C-alpha positions in Angstrom: 11.3 21.7 1.4 10.9 18.2 2.9 7.3 17.0 3.2 6.2 15.1 6.3 5.0 11.6 5.6 1.2 11.2 5.4 -0.4 9.2 8.2 -0.3 5.4 7.7 -3.7 3.8 6.9 -5.2 2.3 10.0 -4.6 -1.5 10.1 -7.7 -1.9 12.3 -10.1 -0.1 10.0 -12.1 -3.3 9.2 -9.8 -4.6 6.5 -8.3 -7.9 7.8 -6.4 -8.9 4.7 -3.0 -7.4 5.4 -3.4 -5.0 2.6 -2.4 -1.9 4.6 0.7 -3.8 5.7 1.6 -4.4 2.0 1.0 -0.7 1.1 3.1 0.5 4.0 5.9 -1.9 3.2 5.9 -0.9 -0.4 5.9 2.8 0.6 8.8 2.2 3.1 10.9 0.4 0.6 10.2 2.8 -2.2 11.0 5.8 -0.1 14.0 4.2 1.6 15.5 1.4 -0.5 18.0 0.7 2.3 15.3 0.5 5.1 17.0 -1.0 8.1 16.1 -4.3 9.8 14.9 -2.3 12.8 12.5 -0.2 10.6 11.1 -3.3 8.9 10.9 -5.2 12.1 8.8 -2.3 13.6 6.6 -2.3 10.5 6.0 -6.1 10.8 5.1 -5.7 14.5 2.8 -2.8 14.0 0.8 -4.9 11.6 0.7 -8.1 13.6 3.2 -9.9 11.3 4.9 -13.1 12.2 7.5 -13.0 15.0 10.5 -12.8 12.8 13.7 -11.3 14.2 15.1 -9.6 11.2 18.8 -9.5 10.5 20.4 -7.2 8.0 20.4 -10.0 5.4 16.7 -10.6 6.2 16.0 -6.9 5.6 17.7 -7.0 2.3 15.7 -10.1 1.3 12.5 -8.5 2.4 13.3 -5.3 0.4 14.1 -7.3 -2.7 10.9 -9.3 -2.4 8.9 -6.1 -2.0 9.7 -5.2 -5.6 7.1 -7.7 -6.7 4.5 -6.2 -4.4 5.3 -2.7 -5.7 4.9 -3.9 -9.3 1.4 -5.2 -8.6 0.4 -2.1 -6.6 1.7 0.0 -9.5 -0.8 -1.4 -12.0 -4.4 -0.4 -12.5 -5.1 -3.1 -15.1 -7.0 -6.0 -13.4 -5.8 -8.5 -16.0 -2.1 -7.7 -15.6 -2.6 -7.6 -11.8 -4.3 -11.0 -11.9 -1.5 -12.4 -14.1 1.2 -11.1 -11.6 -0.7 -12.4 -8.6 -1.1 -15.9 -10.2 2.6 -16.0 -10.9 3.3 -15.3 -7.3 0.8 -18.0 -6.2 2.5 -20.5 -8.5 6.0 -19.6 -7.4 5.2 -19.3 -3.7 2.4 -21.7 -2.8 1.1 -21.8 0.7 -1.9 -23.2 2.5 -4.6 -20.7 3.5 -5.4 -20.7 7.2 -7.8 -18.7 9.4 -6.0 -16.8 12.1 -7.2 -14.4 14.8 -4.7 -11.7 15.7 -5.1 -10.1 19.2 -7.9 -7.6 19.1 -8.8 -8.3 15.5 -11.4 -10.5 13.7 -10.6 -13.8 12.0 -8.7 -13.4 8.8 -7.3 -15.6 6.1 -3.5 -15.9 6.2 -1.0 -18.2 4.5 0.9 -21.0 6.0 4.1 -21.5 4.1 6.1 -24.7 4.1 8.3 -25.1 7.2 11.5 -24.7 5.3 10.2 -21.6 3.4 12.0 -18.4 4.0 11.0 -14.8 4.4 10.5 -14.2 0.7 8.2 -17.1 0.4 6.1 -15.9 3.4 5.9 -12.3 2.1 5.0 -13.2 -1.5 2.5 -15.9 -0.6 0.9 -13.5 1.8 0.8 -10.7 -0.7 -0.6 -12.9 -3.4 -3.4 -14.2 -1.2 -4.3 -10.7 0.1 -4.1 -8.9 -3.2 -5.9 -11.8 -5.0 -8.8 -11.8 -2.6 -9.1 -8.0 -2.8 -9.0 -8.1 -6.6 -11.6 -10.9 -6.8 -13.8 -9.2 -4.3 -13.7 -5.8 -5.9 -13.3 -6.9 -9.5 -10.8 -4.1 -10.1 -7.4 -2.9 -8.8 -8.7 -1.3 -5.6 -5.3 0.2 -4.8 -3.2 2.9 -6.3 -0.7 5.7 -5.9 -1.6 9.1 -4.4 -2.5 11.7 -7.1 -1.3 14.6 -4.9 1.8 16.3 -6.5 4.9 15.3 -4.7 3.4 12.3 -2.9 2.9 9.1 -4.9 2.5 6.9 -1.9 0.6 3.6 -2.4 -2.8 3.2 -0.8 -5.6 0.6 -0.5 -9.0 1.8 -1.7 -11.5 0.6 0.9 -14.3 2.9 -0.3 -17.3 1.6 -2.1 -18.3 4.5 -4.4 -15.9 6.9 -6.1 -12.4 5.4 -6.7 -9.9 6.8 -4.2 -7.3 9.1 -5.6 -5.3 10.2 -2.5 -3.5 8.2 0.2 -5.0 10.2 3.0 -7.6 12.9 3.6 -4.6 15.2 4.3 -3.3 14.9 0.7 -6.8 15.3 -0.7 -7.3 18.5 1.3 -3.9 19.8 0.3 -4.8 19.4 -3.4 -8.3 21.0 -2.9 -6.8 24.0 -1.1 -4.1 24.5 -3.8 -6.8 24.2 -6.5 -9.0 26.7 -4.7 -6.2 29.2 -4.3 -5.2 28.9 -7.9 -8.8 29.5 -9.0 -9.0 32.6 -6.7 -5.7 33.9 -8.0 -6.9 33.4 -11.6 -10.2 35.1 -10.9 -8.4 38.0 -9.1 -6.0 38.4 -12.1 -9.0 38.4 -14.5 -10.8 41.0 -12.4 -7.8 43.3 -12.2 -7.1 42.9 -16.0 -10.7 43.8 -16.9 -10.7 46.8 -14.5 -7.6 48.3 -16.2 -9.2 48.3 -19.6 
């Protein structure tokens, strides 16, 4: 049975670093390795990305570059994440710049060299965003959903207990399944002891 996709994390939830864009991009490419130029264009626009007009070749380039983002989001080791982020910063240098997108607060973005392509823009942006988040949190404050059958990436914006699920919907689904399994086990134990 096909599952419906969990809701996308809200890009306006107070996190101006582009991290929700990166998580959604990683999820899109992981779930559909042939995501179309139109799908990726819509994702860019939804998150206030640069005004690229993606061709099929651009979409392929963006999907290929996203593999590096996925590798970072897939690690929970801060040292390995920092090493991967530093590698991206070395390979795709860009100047940081404060930018205010419509309806959002000022945020730090990258300004790639004028002759840099889509890959450079994406990976310099990813390196800056993930590097700032790692340095602020001191840990990999991102992960994959622990709900069976999900595995979507998420950005952990909480301050207390580490996040385990991509959305409240997945967390509720797991809690309900656990509760039902416990009730079934208790019911089975009760009927087993009644027949003795």
